[in-house]
Structure formats: structure tokens, C-alpha cells
DSSP file (Angstrom, degrees, kcal/mol; ACC not computed):
  #  RESIDUE AA STRUCTURE BP1 BP2  ACC     N-H-->O    O-->H-N    N-H-->O    O-->H-N    TCO  KAPPA ALPHA  PHI   PSI    X-CA   Y-CA   Z-CA
    1    1 A M              0   0    0      0, 0.0     2,-0.4     0, 0.0     0, 0.0   0.000 360.0 360.0 360.0 127.2  -19.0  -71.7  133.7
    2    2 A D        -     0   0    0      2,-0.0     2,-0.5     0, 0.0     0, 0.0  -0.678 360.0-158.3 -83.7 134.3  -19.6  -73.7  130.5
    3    3 A V        -     0   0    0     -2,-0.4     2,-0.2     0, 0.0    46,-0.1  -0.965  19.0-126.1-113.6 124.8  -19.5  -71.7  127.3
    4    4 A A        -     0   0    0     -2,-0.5     2,-0.2    44,-0.1     5,-0.1  -0.477  25.6-160.9 -70.3 133.6  -21.3  -73.2  124.3
    5    5 A T    >   -     0   0    0     -2,-0.2     3,-0.9    44,-0.1    -1,-0.0  -0.445  41.0 -87.4-100.7-178.4  -19.2  -73.5  121.2
    6    6 A K  T 3  S+     0   0    0      1,-0.3    43,-0.1    42,-0.2    -2,-0.1   0.863 130.8  48.8 -58.2 -35.2  -20.4  -73.9  117.6
    7    7 A E  T 3  S+     0   0    0     41,-0.0     2,-0.4    26,-0.0    -1,-0.3   0.643 105.9  68.6 -80.5 -15.3  -20.5  -77.7  118.2
    8    8 A E    <   +     0   0    0     -3,-0.9     2,-0.4    -5,-0.1    -4,-0.0  -0.841  52.6 176.0-111.9 142.8  -22.4  -77.5  121.5
    9    9 A L        -     0   0    0     -2,-0.4    41,-0.1    -5,-0.1     5,-0.1  -0.984  42.2-102.4-141.9 132.8  -26.0  -76.4  122.1
   10   10 A D     >  -     0   0    0     -2,-0.4     4,-2.0    39,-0.3     3,-0.3  -0.315  25.0-142.8 -56.6 122.6  -27.6  -76.6  125.5
   11   11 A P  H  > S+     0   0    0      0, 0.0     4,-1.4     0, 0.0    -1,-0.2   0.833 101.3  55.0 -58.9 -33.6  -29.9  -79.7  125.6
   12   12 A V  H  > S+     0   0    0      2,-0.2     4,-1.1     1,-0.2     5,-0.1   0.903 106.8  50.8 -66.2 -40.3  -32.5  -77.7  127.7
   13   13 A L  H >> S+     0   0    0     -3,-0.3     4,-2.1     1,-0.2     3,-0.5   0.906 106.7  54.8 -62.4 -41.8  -32.6  -75.1  125.0
   14   14 A L  H 3< S+     0   0    0     -4,-2.0    12,-0.3     1,-0.2    -1,-0.2   0.841 104.2  55.6 -60.3 -33.4  -33.1  -77.7  122.3
   15   15 A E  H 3< S+     0   0    0     -4,-1.4    -1,-0.2     1,-0.2    -2,-0.2   0.812 114.9  36.8 -69.9 -30.1  -36.1  -79.0  124.2
   16   16 A I  H << S+     0   0    0     -4,-1.1    -2,-0.2    -3,-0.5    -1,-0.2   0.697  93.8  97.0 -99.2 -20.1  -37.9  -75.7  124.3
   17   17 A L     <  +     0   0    0     -4,-2.1     9,-0.6    -5,-0.1     2,-0.3  -0.475  47.5 173.9 -72.6 139.0  -36.9  -74.3  120.8
   18   18 A V  B     -A   25   0A   0     -2,-0.2    19,-0.1     7,-0.2    -2,-0.0  -0.911  43.8 -80.2-134.6 164.9  -39.5  -74.7  118.0
   19   19 A C     >  -     0   0    0      5,-2.7     4,-2.1    -2,-0.3     5,-0.1  -0.482  35.3-139.7 -64.1 130.1  -39.6  -73.5  114.4
   20   20 A P  T  4 S+     0   0    0      0, 0.0    -1,-0.2     0, 0.0    33,-0.0   0.702  99.3  42.9 -67.6 -17.3  -40.9  -69.9  114.5
   21   21 A I  T  4 S+     0   0    0      3,-0.1    -2,-0.0     1,-0.0     0, 0.0   0.900 130.0  18.9 -91.7 -50.7  -43.0  -70.6  111.4
   22   22 A T  T  4 S-     0   0    0      2,-0.1    -1,-0.0     3,-0.0    -3,-0.0   0.608  88.1-133.9 -99.8 -13.8  -44.6  -74.0  112.1
   23   23 A K     <  +     0   0    0     -4,-2.1     0, 0.0     1,-0.2     0, 0.0   0.744  61.4 134.5  62.9  25.0  -44.1  -74.2  115.9
   24   24 A T        -     0   0    0      1,-0.1    -5,-2.7    -5,-0.1    -1,-0.2  -0.674  63.6 -84.7-100.3 158.5  -42.8  -77.8  115.4
   25   25 A P  B     -A   18   0A   0      0, 0.0     2,-0.3     0, 0.0    13,-0.3  -0.159  41.8-134.6 -60.2 155.6  -39.7  -79.3  117.1
   26   26 A L        -     0   0    0     -9,-0.6     2,-0.5   -12,-0.3    11,-0.2  -0.790   3.9-138.6-110.9 154.4  -36.3  -78.8  115.6
   27   27 A V  E     -B   36   0B   0      9,-2.2     9,-3.4    -2,-0.3     2,-0.6  -0.960  19.4-131.9-113.8 128.9  -33.5  -81.3  115.0
   28   28 A Y  E     -B   35   0B   0     -2,-0.5     2,-0.9     7,-0.2     7,-0.2  -0.708  12.7-162.0 -84.8 120.2  -30.0  -80.2  115.7
   29   29 A D  E  >> -B   34   0B   0      5,-3.3     4,-1.8    -2,-0.6     5,-1.8  -0.843   7.4-174.7 -99.4  95.4  -27.5  -81.1  112.9
   30   30 A R  T  45S+     0   0    0     -2,-0.9    -1,-0.2     1,-0.2     5,-0.0   0.867  79.4  55.0 -61.0 -39.5  -24.2  -80.8  114.7
   31   31 A T  T  45S+     0   0    0      1,-0.2    -1,-0.2    -3,-0.1    -2,-0.0   0.916 117.9  33.5 -61.9 -45.4  -22.1  -81.3  111.6
   32   32 A A  T  45S-     0   0    0      2,-0.1    -1,-0.2    -3,-0.1    -2,-0.2   0.650 104.8-127.0 -85.2 -16.2  -23.8  -78.5  109.7
   33   33 A G  T  <5 +     0   0    0     -4,-1.8    13,-2.4     1,-0.3     2,-0.3   0.928  66.9 123.2  68.3  45.5  -24.3  -76.3  112.8
   34   34 A E  E   < -BC  29  45B   0     -5,-1.8    -5,-3.3    11,-0.2     2,-0.6  -0.958  63.1-132.8-138.5 153.3  -28.0  -75.9  112.0
   35   35 A L  E     -BC  28  44B   0      9,-3.1     9,-3.4    -2,-0.3     2,-0.4  -0.951  34.7-148.0-103.3 121.1  -31.4  -76.4  113.6
   36   36 A V  E     -BC  27  43B   0     -9,-3.4    -9,-2.2    -2,-0.6     2,-0.7  -0.772  16.5-166.3-101.9 131.0  -33.5  -78.2  111.0
   37   37 A S  E  >> - C   0  42B   0      5,-3.3     5,-1.8    -2,-0.4     4,-1.5  -0.922   3.9-176.6-110.6 103.0  -37.3  -77.8  110.7
   38   38 A Q  T  45S+     0   0    0     -2,-0.7    -1,-0.2   -13,-0.3   -12,-0.1   0.880  83.4  57.8 -64.9 -37.0  -38.5  -80.5  108.4
   39   39 A A  T  45S+     0   0    0    -14,-0.3    -1,-0.2     1,-0.2    -2,-0.0   0.879 116.8  32.3 -62.5 -39.4  -42.1  -79.1  108.5
   40   40 A A  T  45S-     0   0    0      2,-0.2    -1,-0.2   -16,-0.1    -2,-0.2   0.610 104.0-126.7 -92.1 -14.1  -40.9  -75.7  107.2
   41   41 A G  T  <5 +     0   0    0     -4,-1.5    20,-3.0     1,-0.3    21,-0.5   0.853  68.6 123.9  69.4  34.4  -38.1  -77.1  105.0
   42   42 A L  E   < -CD  37  60B   0     -5,-1.8    -5,-3.3    18,-0.2     2,-0.5  -0.918  52.4-151.5-129.5 153.1  -35.7  -74.7  106.6
   43   43 A A  E     -CD  36  59B   0     16,-2.3    16,-2.7    -2,-0.3    -7,-0.2  -0.981  15.6-151.9-124.4 117.9  -32.4  -74.9  108.5
   44   44 A Y  E     -C   35   0B   0     -9,-3.4    -9,-3.1    -2,-0.5    14,-0.1  -0.745  21.8-120.4 -90.4 131.6  -31.7  -72.2  111.0
   45   45 A P  E     -C   34   0B   0      0, 0.0     7,-2.9     0, 0.0     2,-0.5  -0.335  12.0-147.6 -72.1 151.9  -28.0  -71.5  111.6
   46   46 A V  E     -E   51   0C   0    -13,-2.4     2,-0.6     5,-0.2     3,-0.2  -0.979  18.0-169.1-116.2 115.2  -26.3  -71.8  115.0
   47   47 A R  E >   -E   50   0C   0      3,-2.6     3,-1.7    -2,-0.5   -14,-0.0  -0.926  68.8 -19.6-113.5 119.3  -23.5  -69.2  115.3
   48   48 A K  T 3  S-     0   0    0     -2,-0.6    -1,-0.2     1,-0.3   -42,-0.2   0.861 129.4 -50.8  53.6  39.2  -21.1  -69.4  118.2
   49   49 A G  T 3  S+     0   0    0      1,-0.2   -39,-0.3    -3,-0.2    -1,-0.3   0.492 116.7 114.5  82.1   3.8  -23.5  -71.6  120.1
   50   50 A I  E <   -E   47   0C   0     -3,-1.7    -3,-2.6   -41,-0.1     2,-0.2  -0.933  63.9-132.6-112.6 119.3  -26.5  -69.2  119.5
   51   51 A P  E     -E   46   0C   0      0, 0.0     2,-0.8     0, 0.0    -5,-0.2  -0.487  10.3-147.8 -67.9 133.7  -29.4  -70.3  117.4
   52   52 A V        -     0   0    0     -7,-2.9     2,-0.2    -2,-0.2   -17,-0.1  -0.870  17.4-177.2-103.4  99.4  -30.5  -67.6  114.9
   53   53 A M        +     0   0    0     -2,-0.8    -1,-0.1    -9,-0.1     3,-0.1  -0.111  36.4 123.0 -96.2  36.6  -34.2  -68.2  114.6
   54   54 A L    >>  -     0   0    0     -2,-0.2     3,-1.9     1,-0.1     4,-0.8  -0.868  58.1-143.2 -98.6 123.8  -35.0  -65.6  112.0
   55   55 A P  G >4 S+     0   0    0      0, 0.0     3,-0.8     0, 0.0    -1,-0.1   0.840 101.5  58.4 -54.8 -34.3  -36.7  -67.1  108.9
   56   56 A E  G 34 S+     0   0    0      1,-0.2    -3,-0.0    -3,-0.1    -2,-0.0   0.684 106.4  49.0 -71.2 -16.0  -34.8  -64.7  106.6
   57   57 A E  G <4 S+     0   0    0     -3,-1.9    -1,-0.2     2,-0.1     2,-0.1   0.556  92.5 103.4 -93.7 -11.5  -31.5  -66.1  108.0
   58   58 A A    <<  -     0   0    0     -3,-0.8     2,-0.4    -4,-0.8   -14,-0.2  -0.361  69.0-128.1 -76.5 151.7  -32.6  -69.7  107.4
   59   59 A R  E     -D   43   0B   0    -16,-2.7   -16,-2.3    -2,-0.1     2,-0.3  -0.827  23.8-119.6 -97.0 134.5  -31.4  -71.9  104.5
   60   60 A K  E     -D   42   0B   0     -2,-0.4   -18,-0.2   -18,-0.2   -19,-0.1  -0.566  14.9-150.2 -73.5 135.9  -34.0  -73.7  102.4
   61   61 A L  S    S+     0   0    0    -20,-3.0     2,-0.4    -2,-0.3    -1,-0.1   0.833  79.1  34.3 -76.6 -32.3  -33.6  -77.4  102.5
   62   62 A H              0   0    0    -21,-0.5    -1,-0.2     1,-0.1     0, 0.0  -0.968 360.0 360.0-129.1 140.1  -34.9  -78.1   99.0
   63   63 A A              0   0    0     -2,-0.4    -1,-0.1    -3,-0.1    -2,-0.0   0.482 360.0 360.0 -73.8 360.0  -34.7  -76.0   95.9
């Protein structure tokens, strides 16, 4: 059984996840450990291989 680490995210999961605000695709930033929504200007954290898709947990990309 494969267990996702912080650096790994299931490719199938990446295909189906979208930004909860804009419903647009996300880009996985492996280095930062975040799923980025350019449309919303937010980066959602990935903790222990699990995406945290809560807007209140997301980091704003631009000040």
C-alpha cells in the first residue's frame, strides 16, 4: 500500500480537485507543498499528503 507523503499527491486526485471558490483547476507546487489557484489568488496547503481545501486555511498569493 502506497502512503502519500508531503511531497507526493495522488495524480488521480489532482485531476479531480478544483478550487472551492472558483471551481477552476489547481496547480500542485511540490516545493511549497501547496495547491495553487491562480484564478482565486490562493494557495491551499497540503499536509501529510492531504489537501486542505478550506479557503480560511489558504495563503493569499499577492498582498
